[in-house]
N, C-alpha and C positions, 0 to 999 in steps of 0.2 A: 389525432383525430381533429378534424376541422369542424368547428361549430358554425353552422349557417343559420340565418334568420331571414324569413321572407319579409321584404320591405315593400310597402305599397309604392306605386309610382310617385306619389306626392313626396313621401319620405326619401325615396331614392334621389329625387331631384335636389332636395335640400342637402343631403349628404354629399352628393357630387359637387354641388355649388360650393360648399364649405371647403372641400378638398382642393378645388380649382382656384380659390381666391388667392391673389398674390400676397406674399408676405410683405408687410410694410418695412421699408429699409431702415427706419429709425428705431424699430423695436429691438431691444437687447435680447440676445439669445443666452442660453445657459452654459456658456463655455467659450473657449477661444475659437476663432474662425478656423475651419479646417485648412490645412496646408495643401497646396496643390503640387507639391514637389513629387518627382517620380521616384524618390528613394524608398527603400524597403523599411518596414518597421521591424525592429529586432528587440526581443525581450531579453534583457541582460540580468534579470533578477535571479537570485539563487534561492528559489523556494524549496524549503525542506520541511518535512513533517516534524512536529516537535517531539514525537516519540521515536526512539531508535530501538530496534530489537535485533539481537544476535543469538543464534542457536548453534550449539556445537555438540557433537557426539562425544561422550566420555568413555565409551566402550568400543571395541572392534565391531564393525558391522558385518555380521555373518548370518546366513540363513538359519532360522530356528533359535537364534540367540535373543536375549533381552538386551536392549540398548538404552542406556540412560542418556537423556538429552538435557543439557543445561541451557536454559533461556535466561539471558541477561538483557535488561531493558534500562534505558536512561531517558530522561525527558528534559527538554530545555525550558519547560514551564512546570510549575508545581502541580502535582497530581495527588489528590487524596483518594484513599480507598482503592488503590491500584490493584489489579488482579490480572493473572495470565490464565488462559484456558486453552485446551486442545479443542480445535474446531472440527478437525477431520484426522483420523488415524491413517488414512490412505491405504487401507488393506492390512495394516498391522493390528495387533490387539493391545489396547491400553492396559498397562499394568500399574495399578494405583489410582490416584485421584485425577479427575479430569480438569480441575482448576486449582489454583493456588493464589493466596493473597500475597501481594508485594508490598503492602503498606503504603506509606506516604513517600512519593518520589519527588525530589527537587533537582535542580541543575547540579547540585553538589553531591547528590546521593543516588546512585543507581541501585537496582535490585535484581536478585537472581533467584531462580528456583529450578528444581529438577523434575522432569517427567520421565517415565520409562515406557517403552513399547516393546512388544515381543514380535519379532519378524516371523512370518510363516516360512515353512520349508521350501516353498516354491514362490516364484515371482522375481521380476527383474528390477523393479523400481517402486519405491513407496514414498509418496509425498505427504509429509506430516504438516498440518496447518495449525497455526496458533493465532490467538488474538490477545493483545494487551490493551486494557482499558483502565481509565481512571477519571475522577471528577476534576475537571480543569476549571479555570476562572470563568469560562463562558459556557460551562455545562460538561456533559459526558463526552469524552474523546477517546478514540481507540485506533489501533493500528494492527494490521495483520502481518504475519510472517510465515514462511514455510521453510521446511528442511527436506532435502531430497536424500533418501537413503538408497544407496546402490550397493547391494550385498556383493556383487561381483566386480565392483569398481566400474569406472567408465569404460565403455566399449571402444571408444575412439582413442587413439594415442594422444598424449598431451603435447602441447607446443610450449616450450620453455621460452619465456620472455623476461626482460629486465624491467622491474618496476621502479617505484620511487626510491631514490637513494641506492640504486643498484641491487635492490632486493630481487631474488629469483622468484618468479611466479609461474606456476603450471596452469596453462589455459586449456580447457576442454570445450569442444563444440557442444552446443545445446540445441535441443529441439523441443517443440511444444509437445506436451503429453496429451494424446487424444483421449477424450472422455466419452 
């Protein structure tokens, strides 16, 4: 939303006059002079969130079954009072607690907890969403994570590719889930 204020003709003249004044050449600016090269600016920073979260299924994913999900989290900064919680069950039924304490996390100490969901007898795909939070040096910090439960497996065939160090990886095409 744009905020507008009515200015009288007298004020409008002053504002316009101030904007059009030439900048004195001897006055220092707050930074280096801009470069007029035609090159592109490229960001080469490897910005990563300090909290990492991994979720894995501990049981076979079948319709009507209960599936235990292990959430493992690590942090590059110290986090006090860390906790994990289920934000959305994605059409499944939560079995047990919706949140779990992870305690104090440090770069040397990761934390794990388990949640369980019961899959309905019908449905193609269930997206379970989590959030890990803790008290960091600059205040509360959190990160979301999700796990896609496919009771029938992927519908598209896998493409096998070689990963780092010759490790075999099965790639599946993904599409956005409409809501």
